[in-house]
C-alpha positions as CSV (number, residue, x, y, z in Angstrom):
1,M,5.8,20.3,-27.9
2,I,5.6,18.3,-24.8
3,F,8.2,15.5,-24.1
4,I,7.3,12.8,-21.5
5,P,10.2,10.8,-20.9
6,A,9.7,7.6,-19.5
7,R,12.1,5.1,-19.2
8,I,11.0,1.7,-17.4
9,G,14.0,1.2,-14.8
10,S,13.3,3.2,-12.2
11,T,14.9,1.7,-9.1
12,R,12.4,3.0,-6.3
13,F,9.6,1.7,-8.4
14,P,10.2,-0.5,-10.7
15,S,8.1,-0.2,-14.6
16,K,6.0,2.8,-12.7
17,V,4.9,4.5,-15.9
18,L,2.9,1.3,-16.9
19,A,1.3,1.0,-13.5
20,E,-2.5,1.5,-13.8
21,I,-3.9,4.3,-12.4
22,Q,-8.5,3.9,-13.0
23,G,-7.0,1.0,-15.7
24,T,-4.9,3.9,-17.3
25,P,-1.1,3.4,-17.6
26,M,0.7,6.3,-15.7
27,V,2.7,7.4,-18.7
28,I,-0.7,7.9,-20.7
29,R,-2.2,9.5,-17.7
30,T,-0.1,12.1,-18.0
31,A,0.2,12.5,-21.5
32,Q,-3.8,12.8,-21.7
33,A,-3.5,15.3,-18.7
34,V,-1.6,17.9,-21.4
35,A,-2.7,16.8,-24.4
36,A,-4.6,19.7,-25.4
37,L,-1.9,22.5,-25.1
38,D,0.5,20.8,-27.5
39,T,2.1,18.2,-29.6
40,I,2.8,15.2,-27.1
41,V,5.9,12.6,-27.7
42,I,7.0,10.4,-25.6
43,A,10.5,9.3,-25.5
44,T,11.4,6.0,-24.1
45,D,14.1,3.7,-24.2
46,A,11.1,0.3,-24.2
47,P,9.6,-0.2,-26.8
48,E,6.7,-1.6,-25.2
49,V,6.0,2.1,-24.3
50,A,6.6,2.9,-27.6
51,A,3.9,0.6,-28.7
52,L,1.9,1.3,-26.0
53,A,1.7,5.6,-26.4
54,E,1.2,4.7,-30.4
55,E,-2.0,2.5,-28.8
56,Y,-3.4,6.0,-27.3
57,G,-3.3,7.9,-30.2
58,F,0.3,9.6,-29.1
59,R,3.7,9.8,-30.9
60,A,6.5,8.1,-29.5
61,V,10.4,8.0,-30.1
62,L,12.7,5.3,-29.0
63,T,15.9,6.9,-27.3
64,S,19.2,5.0,-26.2
65,A,19.0,3.5,-22.6
66,D,22.0,4.8,-21.2
67,H,20.9,8.8,-20.8
68,A,21.3,9.7,-16.8
69,S,18.0,12.0,-17.1
70,G,14.6,12.9,-18.8
71,T,16.2,15.6,-20.0
72,E,18.9,13.9,-21.7
73,R,16.3,11.5,-22.8
74,I,14.4,14.5,-24.4
75,Y,16.7,15.9,-26.2
76,E,17.9,12.9,-27.9
77,A,14.0,12.9,-29.5
78,A,13.9,16.7,-30.3
79,R,17.1,16.1,-32.0
80,I,15.3,13.1,-33.7
81,L,12.6,15.5,-35.1
82,D,15.0,18.3,-36.1
83,L,13.5,21.1,-34.1
84,P,14.2,24.4,-34.5
85,D,16.4,26.8,-32.0
86,D,13.3,28.9,-31.0
87,E,11.0,25.9,-30.4
88,I,10.1,25.3,-26.8
89,V,10.1,22.5,-25.2
90,L,8.3,21.4,-22.2
91,N,9.7,18.3,-20.0
92,V,6.6,17.0,-18.3
93,Q,7.5,14.0,-15.8
94,A,5.7,10.6,-16.7
95,D,5.0,10.3,-12.8
96,E,2.8,13.5,-13.1
97,P,-0.3,11.4,-13.7
98,F,-3.0,14.8,-12.1
99,I,-0.3,17.5,-13.6
100,E,-2.9,20.6,-14.3
101,K,-2.9,22.5,-17.5
102,E,-2.5,25.7,-15.9
103,V,0.8,24.5,-14.3
104,V,2.4,23.7,-17.9
105,E,1.2,26.5,-19.4
106,A,2.7,28.5,-16.6
107,V,5.8,26.8,-17.0
108,Y,5.6,27.8,-21.0
109,A,4.8,31.2,-20.3
110,L,7.5,31.5,-18.0
111,T,9.8,30.0,-20.4
112,K,9.2,32.3,-23.3
113,A,9.6,35.3,-21.3
114,S,12.8,34.5,-20.1
115,A,14.3,33.1,-22.9
116,D,16.9,36.1,-23.8
117,L,17.6,36.7,-20.1
118,P,21.7,36.5,-19.5
119,D,22.2,32.8,-18.4
120,F,19.0,31.4,-18.5
121,L,18.6,28.0,-19.2
122,A,15.6,26.1,-18.0
123,A,11.9,27.2,-16.5
124,S,10.3,25.3,-13.2
125,A,7.8,25.3,-10.8
126,Y,6.8,25.2,-7.4
127,K,4.0,24.8,-5.0
128,R,4.2,26.2,-1.6
129,I,4.2,23.4,1.1
130,S,4.1,22.8,4.6
131,N,6.9,22.3,7.4
132,P,5.5,18.4,7.5
133,E,5.7,17.9,3.8
134,A,9.2,19.3,3.4
135,D,10.3,16.2,5.6
136,D,9.6,13.9,2.5
137,P,13.1,13.4,0.8
138,N,11.0,12.2,-2.2
139,L,9.6,15.6,-2.6
140,V,12.4,18.2,-3.9
141,K,12.4,21.8,-2.5
142,V,14.1,24.8,-3.9
143,V,15.2,28.1,-2.4
144,T,15.0,31.1,-4.9
145,D,16.7,34.7,-4.9
146,E,14.2,37.7,-5.4
147,R,13.9,37.4,-8.9
148,E,12.6,33.9,-8.5
149,M,15.5,32.5,-9.5
150,A,16.5,29.0,-8.5
151,L,19.6,28.8,-5.8
152,Y,19.7,25.4,-5.0
153,F,17.0,21.9,-4.8
154,S,17.6,19.9,-2.3
155,R,15.9,16.1,-1.2
156,A,16.4,17.8,2.6
157,K,14.6,20.3,4.3
158,V,16.2,23.7,3.0
159,P,15.8,26.3,4.3
160,Y,16.7,25.1,7.6
161,P,15.0,27.0,10.1
162,R,17.5,27.4,12.8
163,D,15.7,29.9,14.8
164,H,12.1,29.6,14.7
165,H,9.6,27.0,13.3
166,F,9.2,27.8,9.4
167,D,6.0,26.5,7.2
168,D,6.4,28.1,4.0
169,Y,8.7,25.9,1.7
170,K,8.6,25.4,-1.6
171,G,8.4,21.9,-3.1
172,H,9.5,21.4,-7.0
173,L,7.5,20.0,-9.8
174,G,8.5,17.3,-12.1
175,I,8.3,19.8,-15.2
176,Y,11.1,21.8,-17.0
177,G,10.9,24.3,-19.7
178,F,13.6,24.9,-22.7
179,T,14.3,26.6,-25.6
180,M,15.8,24.3,-27.9
181,A,18.7,26.1,-28.2
182,T,19.1,26.1,-24.2
183,L,17.8,22.2,-24.4
184,S,20.9,22.2,-26.9
185,R,23.4,24.0,-24.7
186,Y,21.9,22.0,-21.6
187,S,23.3,18.5,-23.2
188,T,27.4,20.1,-23.3
189,L,27.2,20.0,-19.5
190,S,29.0,17.2,-18.2
191,E,27.4,15.7,-14.5
192,T,28.5,17.4,-11.4
193,P,28.7,16.2,-8.0
194,L,25.8,17.9,-6.2
195,E,24.4,16.3,-9.4
196,Q,25.2,13.0,-8.2
197,I,24.9,13.1,-4.8
198,E,20.9,14.2,-4.5
199,K,20.4,12.6,-7.7
200,L,18.8,15.6,-9.1
201,E,19.0,16.3,-12.7
202,Q,18.5,20.2,-12.0
203,L,21.7,21.0,-9.9
204,R,24.0,20.1,-13.1
205,I,22.5,23.7,-14.7
206,L,22.9,25.5,-11.3
207,A,26.3,24.2,-11.0
208,H,27.6,25.5,-14.3
209,G,26.1,28.8,-13.7
210,Y,23.3,29.0,-15.4
211,K,19.8,29.7,-14.3
212,I,16.1,28.2,-14.0
213,A,13.6,30.7,-13.6
214,M,10.8,29.7,-11.5
215,V,7.0,30.2,-11.2
216,E,4.7,29.4,-8.2
217,V,1.6,27.8,-9.0
218,E,-1.5,26.4,-7.5
219,T,-1.4,22.5,-7.6
220,E,-2.6,19.3,-6.1
221,S,-0.3,17.3,-8.4
222,F,2.8,15.1,-6.8
223,G,5.6,13.1,-8.8
224,I,4.8,9.7,-7.8
225,D,8.1,7.5,-6.8
226,T,7.0,4.9,-5.2
227,P,3.9,2.5,-4.7
228,E,2.9,4.1,-1.4
229,D,3.0,7.6,-3.4
230,L,0.7,5.6,-6.1
231,Q,-1.6,4.7,-3.5
232,K,-2.0,8.0,-1.7
233,A,-2.7,9.9,-5.5
234,I,-4.9,8.2,-6.5
235,R,-7.1,7.7,-2.9
236,K,-6.6,11.9,-3.0
237,H,-8.1,12.1,-6.4
238,L,-10.8,9.9,-6.2
239,L,-12.3,12.2,-3.1
C-alpha cells in the first residue's frame, strides 16, 4: 500500500501540496504518478486535502495535526486501516510529483528483500548528484556503507572532500519502505537531537541503532521544497 502524507503547514512553502502543476494539485499529481502500482492512500490533517483526494478518486484518511514527520502521519493512517504486520507500506512524499514508477518499484523490492535482516527498519533510495548539486541544503545527501546501508543523512555536503575534488555524491529521494511491523517499531522511537538539528526524520532511525537499506536509482525527479523548486521542476519536465 502506498501512503502519501500531505500536510498544509509547510514553513518553506505554505500549502505547497495544493500548488498546481499544469492545472493539477501537487499531491494529486504525485498520487497519479504511482497509482498504477498499488492502492493509494493520502494521509492528511487537512479536510480540504481529503476532499480534494476524493474528488480525484483517491482514498483519504484524516490524521492528527500534531505529527512531527510524514512517517508518523502514515503510521496513524495505517493503524486506522488495521494493516497486517507483513504488509509493505510505502511512504511517498507529496512533494515528489515527478517520481517515476520504477523508483517506487525498486524501493518496494528492497523492502521485501530486507525485511528479515537484523535491525532493518526501512528502505529508501538515492540518485547520483554532482558537486554543485550537493551544495543545495534542500537536496539531502546520504553516505552508505559497503552493503548500501545508510551511515548518515545530511543537508551538508557529505562526505567532505578534504584533499581533492569529489563529484559523486548520493542525493536522497523522499520515499521510504517499511513493513507494518517495522513502521510500528518506528512509532515507538523518540525524537533525537540529530533529527531536530537537521530536520530529517530518517535520522531518528539511525540514532536509535536501526538500519536503512538504500538502493541506487536513475531518476529525473526531485523534491519540491520552495516555489523556486516548483518552477524549476515544471520547466525541466516541459522541455
